[in-house]
N, CA, C and O atoms as a GROMACS GRO file, in nm:
protein
  304
    1MET      N    1   0.079  -0.172  -0.012
    1MET     CA    2  -0.012   0.051  -0.022
    1MET      C    3   0.088   0.100   0.052
    1MET      O    4   0.101   0.111   0.174
    2SER      N    5   0.186   0.141  -0.075
    2SER     CA    6   0.279   0.212  -0.066
    2SER      C    7   0.261   0.305  -0.174
    2SER      O    8   0.201   0.251  -0.267
    3GLN      N    9   0.305   0.489  -0.208
    3GLN     CA   10   0.249   0.600  -0.312
    3GLN      C   11   0.345   0.492  -0.370
    3GLN      O   12   0.440   0.492  -0.291
    4GLY      N   13   0.365   0.419  -0.447
    4GLY     CA   14   0.434   0.399  -0.585
    4GLY      C   15   0.585   0.460  -0.624
    4GLY      O   16   0.660   0.452  -0.720
    5ARG      N   17   0.586   0.511  -0.521
    5ARG     CA   18   0.787   0.546  -0.565
    5ARG      C   19   0.839   0.492  -0.416
    5ARG      O   20   0.767   0.467  -0.319
    6THR      N   21   1.007   0.482  -0.424
    6THR     CA   22   1.026   0.363  -0.378
    6THR      C   23   1.080   0.426  -0.270
    6THR      O   24   1.171   0.477  -0.336
    7GLY      N   25   1.100   0.466  -0.158
    7GLY     CA   26   1.197   0.468   0.045
    7GLY      C   27   1.077   0.455   0.048
    7GLY      O   28   1.007   0.436  -0.052
    8LYS      N   29   1.033   0.463   0.175
    8LYS     CA   30   0.931   0.440   0.320
    8LYS      C   31   0.811   0.325   0.216
    8LYS      O   32   0.813   0.257   0.114
    9ILE      N   33   0.723   0.361   0.318
    9ILE     CA   34   0.561   0.274   0.283
    9ILE      C   35   0.449   0.337   0.347
    9ILE      O   36   0.374   0.313   0.442
   10ASN      N   37   0.459   0.387   0.298
   10ASN     CA   38   0.331   0.479   0.361
   10ASN      C   39   0.205   0.347   0.368
   10ASN      O   40   0.130   0.308   0.279
   11TYR      N   41   0.216   0.308   0.491
   11TYR     CA   42   0.069   0.307   0.564
   11TYR      C   43  -0.041   0.375   0.461
   11TYR      O   44  -0.028   0.451   0.365
   12ARG      N   45  -0.179   0.302   0.535
   12ARG     CA   46  -0.253   0.373   0.513
   12ARG      C   47  -0.417   0.319   0.629
   12ARG      O   48  -0.448   0.200   0.614
   13CYS      N   49  -0.514   0.405   0.738
   13CYS     CA   50  -0.584   0.330   0.792
   13CYS      C   51  -0.708   0.234   0.813
   13CYS      O   52  -0.831   0.234   0.812
   14PRO      N   53  -0.548   0.118   0.842
   14PRO     CA   54  -0.706   0.047   0.760
   14PRO      C   55  -0.864   0.029   0.861
   14PRO      O   56  -0.911  -0.084   0.871
   15GLU      N   57  -0.948   0.167   0.941
   15GLU     CA   58  -0.984   0.203   1.006
   15GLU      C   59  -1.128   0.319   0.931
   15GLU      O   60  -1.248   0.348   0.930
   16CYS      N   61  -0.999   0.344   0.880
   16CYS     CA   62  -1.043   0.419   0.729
   16CYS      C   63  -1.122   0.351   0.633
   16CYS      O   64  -1.241   0.326   0.618
   17LEU      N   65  -1.014   0.329   0.573
   17LEU     CA   66  -1.003   0.196   0.444
   17LEU      C   67  -1.114   0.004   0.502
   17LEU      O   68  -1.132  -0.096   0.432
   18PHE      N   69  -1.161   0.031   0.650
   18PHE     CA   70  -1.318   0.005   0.570
   18PHE      C   71  -1.422   0.077   0.562
   18PHE      O   72  -1.535   0.031   0.580
   19ARG      N   73  -1.401   0.188   0.536
   19ARG     CA   74  -1.490   0.318   0.500
   19ARG      C   75  -1.495   0.324   0.386
   19ARG      O   76  -1.602   0.364   0.341
   20GLU      N   77  -1.405   0.296   0.304
   20GLU     CA   78  -1.330   0.388   0.182
   20GLU      C   79  -1.366   0.461   0.179
   20GLU      O   80  -1.460   0.513   0.120
   21VAL      N   81  -1.258   0.500   0.279
   21VAL     CA   82  -1.195   0.629   0.311
   21VAL      C   83  -1.004   0.640   0.263
   21VAL      O   84  -0.949   0.642   0.373
   22ASP      N   85  -0.954   0.643   0.215
   22ASP     CA   86  -0.818   0.653   0.183
   22ASP      C   87  -0.726   0.775   0.276
   22ASP      O   88  -0.720   0.886   0.223
   23TYR      N   89  -0.649   0.755   0.427
   23TYR     CA   90  -0.646   0.796   0.432
   23TYR      C   91  -0.533   0.715   0.516
   23TYR      O   92  -0.559   0.613   0.580
   24ASP      N   93  -0.346   0.803   0.504
   24ASP     CA   94  -0.213   0.833   0.538
   24ASP      C   95  -0.229   0.839   0.700
   24ASP      O   96  -0.288   0.929   0.760
   25LEU      N   97  -0.172   0.738   0.754
   25LEU     CA   98  -0.068   0.666   0.796
   25LEU      C   99   0.013   0.788   0.926
   25LEU      O  100   0.049   0.889   0.866
   26LEU      N  101   0.044   0.796   1.072
   26LEU     CA  102   0.132   0.929   1.066
   26LEU      C  103   0.259   0.812   1.196
   26LEU      O  104   0.196   0.751   1.282
   27TYR      N  105   0.359   0.799   1.197
   27TYR     CA  106   0.414   0.730   1.294
   27TYR      C  107   0.455   0.848   1.325
   27TYR      O  108   0.480   0.953   1.265
   28GLU      N  109   0.457   0.764   1.552
   28GLU     CA  110   0.525   0.820   1.658
   28GLU      C  111   0.646   0.721   1.637
   28GLU      O  112   0.630   0.600   1.627
   29LYS      N  113   0.818   0.810   1.628
   29LYS     CA  114   0.935   0.752   1.631
   29LYS      C  115   0.933   0.629   1.808
   29LYS      O  116   0.939   0.510   1.838
   30GLU      N  117   0.917   0.780   1.880
   30GLU     CA  118   0.900   0.700   2.043
   30GLU      C  119   0.808   0.599   2.074
   30GLU      O  120   0.852   0.540   2.172
   31LEU      N  121   0.767   0.580   2.060
   31LEU     CA  122   0.637   0.459   2.096
   31LEU      C  123   0.649   0.376   1.968
   31LEU      O  124   0.572   0.279   1.970
   32ASP      N  125   0.724   0.386   1.859
   32ASP     CA  126   0.744   0.241   1.751
   32ASP      C  127   0.519   0.277   1.687
   32ASP      O  128   0.438   0.221   1.613
   33GLN      N  129   0.521   0.341   1.736
   33GLN     CA  130   0.294   0.287   1.647
   33GLN      C  131   0.263   0.414   1.569
   33GLN      O  132   0.293   0.533   1.582
   34TYR      N  133   0.189   0.343   1.481
   34TYR     CA  134   0.106   0.457   1.421
   34TYR      C  135  -0.008   0.512   1.466
   34TYR      O  136  -0.072   0.501   1.570
   35TYR      N  137  -0.021   0.581   1.357
   35TYR     CA  138  -0.140   0.674   1.390
   35TYR      C  139  -0.208   0.738   1.267
   35TYR      O  140  -0.170   0.769   1.154
   36CYS      N  141  -0.373   0.748   1.363
   36CYS     CA  142  -0.426   0.852   1.212
   36CYS      C  143  -0.480   0.927   1.305
   36CYS      O  144  -0.525   0.898   1.416
   37ARG      N  145  -0.463   1.101   1.206
   37ARG     CA  146  -0.550   1.174   1.275
   37ARG      C  147  -0.736   1.198   1.307
   37ARG      O  148  -0.825   1.244   1.379
   38ARG      N  149  -0.679   1.088   1.131
   38ARG     CA  150  -0.882   1.157   1.082
   38ARG      C  151  -0.986   1.039   1.220
   38ARG      O  152  -1.077   1.080   1.293
   39CYS      N  153  -0.929   0.894   1.214
   39CYS     CA  154  -0.985   0.815   1.352
   39CYS      C  155  -0.907   0.805   1.461
   39CYS      O  156  -0.891   0.683   1.456
   40ASN      N  157  -0.847   0.838   1.551
   40ASN     CA  158  -0.763   0.837   1.620
   40ASN      C  159  -0.710   0.637   1.646
   40ASN      O  160  -0.675   0.568   1.742
   41TRP      N  161  -0.725   0.621   1.547
   41TRP     CA  162  -0.682   0.488   1.560
   41TRP      C  163  -0.534   0.442   1.542
   41TRP      O  164  -0.456   0.465   1.450
   42GLU      N  165  -0.515   0.354   1.678
   42GLU     CA  166  -0.276   0.329   1.661
   42GLU      C  167  -0.317   0.218   1.640
   42GLU      O  168  -0.425   0.168   1.611
   43GLY      N  169  -0.183   0.173   1.664
   43GLY     CA  170  -0.110   0.028   1.587
   43GLY      C  171   0.085  -0.008   1.550
   43GLY      O  172   0.166   0.024   1.463
   44ASN      N  173   0.086  -0.070   1.647
   44ASN     CA  174   0.217  -0.119   1.527
   44ASN      C  175   0.219  -0.198   1.430
   44ASN      O  176   0.156  -0.304   1.423
   45GLU      N  177   0.271  -0.165   1.371
   45GLU     CA  178   0.330  -0.239   1.213
   45GLU      C  179   0.266  -0.297   1.151
   45GLU      O  180   0.201  -0.280   1.048
   46PHE      N  181   0.300  -0.432   1.272
   46PHE     CA  182   0.151  -0.576   1.231
   46PHE      C  183   0.054  -0.578   1.322
   46PHE      O  184   0.094  -0.654   1.410
   47GLU      N  185  -0.037  -0.544   1.345
   47GLU     CA  186  -0.192  -0.454   1.310
   47GLU      C  187  -0.187  -0.458   1.212
   47GLU      O  188  -0.186  -0.562   1.148
   48ILE      N  189  -0.183  -0.346   1.166
   48ILE     CA  190  -0.203  -0.330   1.071
   48ILE      C  191  -0.172  -0.442   0.918
   48ILE      O  192  -0.244  -0.418   0.821
   49LEU      N  193  -0.055  -0.572   0.902
   49LEU     CA  194  -0.116  -0.576   0.859
   49LEU      C  195  -0.213  -0.672   0.816
   49LEU      O  196  -0.250  -0.728   0.714
   50ARG      N  197  -0.246  -0.664   0.967
   50ARG     CA  198  -0.301  -0.832   0.991
   50ARG      C  199  -0.482  -0.695   0.938
   50ARG      O  200  -0.584  -0.756   0.908
   51LEU      N  201  -0.485  -0.628   0.937
   51LEU     CA  202  -0.602  -0.552   0.905
   51LEU      C  203  -0.611  -0.598   0.804
   51LEU      O  204  -0.715  -0.648   0.763
   52TYR      N  205  -0.480  -0.591   0.726
   52TYR     CA  206  -0.520  -0.563   0.586
   52TYR      C  207  -0.557  -0.651   0.531
   52TYR      O  208  -0.650  -0.635   0.452
   53SER      N  209  -0.490  -0.803   0.556
   53SER     CA  210  -0.523  -0.870   0.548
   53SER      C  211  -0.667  -0.953   0.558
   53SER      O  212  -0.710  -1.034   0.475
   54VAL      N  213  -0.738  -0.906   0.694
   54VAL     CA  214  -0.886  -0.880   0.690
   54VAL      C  215  -0.964  -0.821   0.601
   54VAL      O  216  -1.069  -0.881   0.578
   55TYR      N  217  -0.939  -0.695   0.528
   55TYR     CA  218  -0.949  -0.636   0.368
   55TYR      C  219  -0.935  -0.736   0.293
   55TYR      O  220  -1.021  -0.815   0.256
   56LYS      N  221  -0.841  -0.732   0.274
   56LYS     CA  222  -0.812  -0.858   0.164
   56LYS      C  223  -0.898  -0.957   0.140
   56LYS      O  224  -0.838  -1.014   0.048
   57ARG      N  225  -0.992  -1.014   0.157
   57ARG     CA  226  -1.090  -1.111   0.184
   57ARG      C  227  -1.238  -1.070   0.136
   57ARG      O  228  -1.339  -1.140   0.124
   58LYS      N  229  -1.220  -0.944   0.115
   58LYS     CA  230  -1.391  -0.846   0.090
   58LYS      C  231  -1.348  -0.884  -0.040
   58LYS      O  232  -1.428  -0.952  -0.103
   59TYR      N  233  -1.220  -0.850  -0.103
   59TYR     CA  234  -1.250  -0.836  -0.243
   59TYR      C  235  -1.106  -0.980  -0.341
   59TYR      O  236  -1.033  -0.962  -0.438
   60LYS      N  237  -1.123  -1.088  -0.263
   60LYS     CA  238  -1.088  -1.210  -0.273
   60LYS      C  239  -1.146  -1.218  -0.359
   60LYS      O  240  -1.071  -1.168  -0.443
   61ASP      N  241  -1.265  -1.257  -0.429
   61ASP     CA  242  -1.298  -1.296  -0.590
   61ASP      C  243  -1.359  -1.217  -0.606
   61ASP      O  244  -1.475  -1.225  -0.566
   62MET      N  245  -1.321  -1.124  -0.661
   62MET     CA  246  -1.359  -0.945  -0.724
   62MET      C  247  -1.334  -1.007  -0.870
   62MET      O  248  -1.411  -0.983  -0.962
   63LEU      N  249  -1.182  -1.119  -0.888
   63LEU     CA  250  -1.164  -1.096  -1.111
   63LEU      C  251  -1.273  -1.236  -1.071
   63LEU      O  252  -1.266  -1.295  -1.179
   64LYS      N  253  -1.335  -1.294  -1.013
   64LYS     CA  254  -1.380  -1.482  -1.023
   64LYS      C  255  -1.562  -1.383  -1.143
   64LYS      O  256  -1.621  -1.274  -1.140
   65ARG      N  257  -1.575  -1.540  -1.238
   65ARG     CA  258  -1.665  -1.465  -1.265
   65ARG      C  259  -1.787  -1.530  -1.198
   65ARG      O  260  -1.762  -1.630  -1.131
   66TYR      N  261  -1.939  -1.484  -1.207
   66TYR     CA  262  -2.001  -1.603  -1.112
   66TYR      C  263  -2.132  -1.590  -1.321
   66TYR      O  264  -2.157  -1.509  -1.411
   67THR      N  265  -2.166  -1.737  -1.278
   67THR     CA  266  -2.274  -1.787  -1.366
   67THR      C  267  -2.398  -1.832  -1.301
   67THR      O  268  -2.438  -1.880  -1.194
   68VAL      N  269  -2.440  -1.792  -1.418
   68VAL     CA  270  -2.649  -1.829  -1.355
   68VAL      C  271  -2.553  -1.945  -1.305
   68VAL      O  272  -2.472  -1.916  -1.216
   69GLU      N  273  -2.557  -2.108  -1.369
   69GLU     CA  274  -2.590  -2.155  -1.266
   69GLU      C  275  -2.513  -2.210  -1.147
   69GLU      O  276  -2.547  -2.315  -1.091
   70ASP      N  277  -2.416  -2.141  -1.111
   70ASP     CA  278  -2.312  -2.084  -1.038
   70ASP      C  279  -2.400  -2.039  -0.874
   70ASP      O  280  -2.382  -2.071  -0.757
   71ILE      N  281  -2.514  -1.933  -0.959
   71ILE     CA  282  -2.566  -1.856  -0.877
   71ILE      C  283  -2.713  -1.943  -0.791
   71ILE      O  284  -2.776  -1.924  -0.687
   72MET      N  285  -2.715  -1.985  -0.840
   72MET     CA  286  -2.883  -2.144  -0.866
   72MET      C  287  -2.831  -2.200  -0.775
   72MET      O  288  -2.884  -2.177  -0.667
   73ALA      N  289  -2.696  -2.307  -0.773
   73ALA     CA  290  -2.652  -2.404  -0.727
   73ALA      C  291  -2.621  -2.438  -0.579
   73ALA      O  292  -2.623  -2.540  -0.510
   74LYS      N  293  -2.576  -2.237  -0.550
   74LYS     CA  294  -2.558  -2.226  -0.429
   74LYS      C  295  -2.688  -2.129  -0.310
   74LYS      O  296  -2.678  -2.062  -0.208
   75ASP      N  297  -2.804  -2.175  -0.404
   75ASP     CA  298  -2.888  -2.150  -0.324
   75ASP      C  299  -2.971  -2.244  -0.310
   75ASP      O  300  -3.080  -2.224  -0.255
   76GLU      N  301  -2.928  -2.381  -0.365
   76GLU     CA  302  -3.036  -2.474  -0.364
   76GLU      C  303  -2.973  -2.521  -0.188
   76GLU      O  304  -3.031  -2.608  -0.123
   0.00000   0.00000   0.00000
């Protein structure tokens, strides 16, 4: 989830991302924590990556094409 340039990765706020808002996290070096100014979320890098994996599940079948037969078979 970087900005597309080399260097430090800019993480997006996972809580804002769940609400379809794209907002960068800020890093506090003394506490080794990331935080969001928009929603007051705080967490470390491990927690960010864990929440990203939960977010990715939402789009896991985005490129799969479902046919009418697939949908009808699921309802039975």
